[in-house]
N, C-alpha and C positions, 0 to 999 in steps of 0.2 A: 846157530848164529855165533859168530866170533867177533872179537874186536877188529880183526882184519877186514871183515866184510863191511863194516860201517865206521863212520867217524873219519873217513878219508878227507873230508872237506876241511877239517882242522888238523894242522900238522901234529904228528905224534909228539906229545910233550908240551903242546901249546898251552894246555890248561893245568900243567903240573903245579902243585901247591894250592890249587883251588878246590873248594868243597862245593859240590852241586847237590841240591835237593830236588829230586824228581817226584813231584806229587802225582799219584796215580801211576806209579811205575810198573805195576803188575798188568796193566792193559797192554795191548799190542803196540800202540804208539809210544806209551811210556817206556816199554821195554827197549824199543829201538833207540829212544833218546838216551837211556841209561848206558847202552853199549857205545853210542857215539861219543858221549862225554868221557866215559872211561877210556875209550880209544885215544882220546886227546890228552889223557893224563890226569883228569880230575878224579878226586875221591868222590864216590857217589853214594848218596842216601837213597835207598830204595823204599819208597813209601807205599804202604798198603793200608786198606781200611778193613778188609775182611778175608784176606788170603795170605796168612803168615807163611805157609809152606811154600807157596809160589814165590813170595818175596825173598825168603831165605835162599831158595835155590838160585834165583837170579843174582842175588848178591854174591853167592859163591862162584858164579860163572864170570863175573866181571874181573878184568885184569888188573885193577887198581884197588886200593883200600875201599871197602864198601861196608854199608851198615843197613840192615833192614829195620825199619821203624814203622810201627802201627799207630794210627791215630785217626780220629774223626776231626778233620780240620775245621768243621763248623762249630766246634767247641773250643773256645779260647784257652781253657785250662789244658786241654789235650795238646793244643798247638804249642803252648809254652813248655809243657813237659817234653814234647818231642824235640824241640830246639835245644833244651837243656841237655838231653841225651846226646844229640848230635855234637854239640859244642864240647861236651866232656870227652867224647871218643874220637872225633875227627877234627874239630875246630869250628869256627864260625862259618856260616853259609855265605859263600860269595855269589853263587849262581842259583837262582830259584826258577824252576820250570814247573808251571802248574798245568798238568794235563789231566787232572782229576775232574770228574763230573758224575753225578748220579744219572744213570740212563733212564729213559722213559719210553713207554710205548706210545705210538701216535695217538693223540687224544684231541678231538675237536675242542675248540675254545669253550663253547658253552657247556661241555662236559668235564672241563678241567676243575677238579675238586680243590678245596682249600689245601688239603694235604699234599696233593701233587704240586700245586703252585709253590707251596712252602719248600718242598724238597728240592725244586729247581732253583728257586731264589736263594736258598741257603748257600748255594755254591758261590754267590757273590760275597756273602758274609765270610765264607771260608777263605776266599782269595784275599779279602781285606786282612784277615787275621794273619795269614801266611806272610804277606808283605810287611805288615806293621812290625812283626817280630824279626824279620830279616833285615830291614832297612837300617836300624841303628848301627849294627855291626858293619854293614856295607859302608855307611857314612864314615865310620871310624877308620876303615881301611882305605877310603878314598876310591873305591872301585866296587861295582856291583852290576849284575845282569839279571833282569827279570823278564821271563817270557811266559805269556799266557796263551794257552791253546783254546781258541774260540771255535767258530765253525761258519761255513758258508751259508747256513740256514739263517744267519743274522740278516743277510741281504738277499737271499734267494729263497723266498718263503715256499714252504711245502705244507700241505694240509696236516694238521695235528701236532705242530711243534711250536705253538705260540709261547708256551711257558719256557721251553728250552731256549728259544731265540731271545726272549726277554732277558733270561739269566745271562746268556753269553754276551748280549749287547751291554748289559749293565757292567759286567766285569771288564769288558773291553774299554768302556768309557773310563772306568776307575784306573785302569792301567795307563791310559793316556795322561790322566791327571798326575799319577805317580811320576811319569816321565817328566812332566812340566816342573813339578816341585823338587825332584831329586837330582835333576841333571847337574846342578852346580856342585854336587858331591861326587861326581864321577859315576853315577848310577844311570843305566839306561833301562827302559821298559818298553817292550814291544809285544805285538800280538801276531800269532799265526792263525789263519782261518782256513783250514782244509775243507774241501768238499768230501766226496766219498773217498775213503782211503783203503786201499787193498792191504790185506795182511798176507804176506807170502806163505805163512804157515797154515792158512785156512783154505782148504780145498772144497768146502761145502758150498753147494749152489745156493743162490739167493732164493727166497720165497718169491712167488710170481709177482706180487705188487712191487716189491723192491727191485726185481729184475726189470720190470717195465719202466720204472723211474730211471734206473741206470742206463737203459738203452736210450731213453729220451735225452738224458744229459750228454751221452756220448755223441749224439747226432750233431750237437752244436759246439763240441769241445775242440779247441785248436789243436791239441796234441793227439786227440783220439784215443787216449788211454788214461785211466785214473792213476794218480800218484799212489805209491805204497808207503808203508810205515818208514822205510829207510829214507825216502824222499823228504818226509816231514822232519825226521831227525837231522838230516843234512842242513835244513834251514835253521834249526835250532843251533847247530854247530856254528853256522855263519853269524848268528846274532850274538853269540857269547864268545866268539873267538877273536883272535887278533884282527885289528882293522875295523872292528865294529863300533868303535867309540863314538862316532857321529851318526849312528843309526839309532834313532829313538822315537817313540810315540808313533810308530808305523804299524800298519796292518798288512801283513803279507798273505796274499790269497794263494794258497798252494792247492790249485784246482785243475792243473793241466790246461788252463785256458777256458775253463767252464764259464759260460755266460753268467755274469752276476748282475742282478737288477740294480 
């Protein structure tokens, strides 16, 4: 993947001088977002939680100044340390894209343990810490963009994901409150809620239960094809790029027209 392949929705150089933190950048969607923002000229912070080699390799591929930073963003001290490192090496964060989340196996609600519930709901706390640390500098600069990656499971329930959906819904509501309170400072906050997202680099077939769900979703999908990671990254580029100043507190469903309850 190269910067020429994605990021075309934001003109080259449109984000020059901006510093973008991509939380969860080592995942397929985060990687595509990092390339999109770098392709538009932003300096990019590649965040990782447990994959330093992957993050370092990604940072080295990006065409602009970049920095790999490891942190558990559910720990406020680690959040503060990460931002201090970013500010010392790249400058204050202007763009925060939170695509991080702890994955979970489908688990019926009555079998959801306290530990599993805590691991999912911790992501809401992590989102709060990330935003609280970024916003003061955004206020000072009179400009800021916050994008939270939620998911269609918030509104299209599927067996086994109650804890995941609760966490995504909570952080989505928080993001809208941030939009309400911070708009007067030139800060926007929006949510992207993808359904199933294809990874162009992944050629492995789905396991039978997941394939059955995918087939069912495709039957009612307007476009008849799932979006891929680059499609999601393009919407991020839209939300942080020129002309996005009056788009805030919105949830964009990047689902290919998948029915949403």
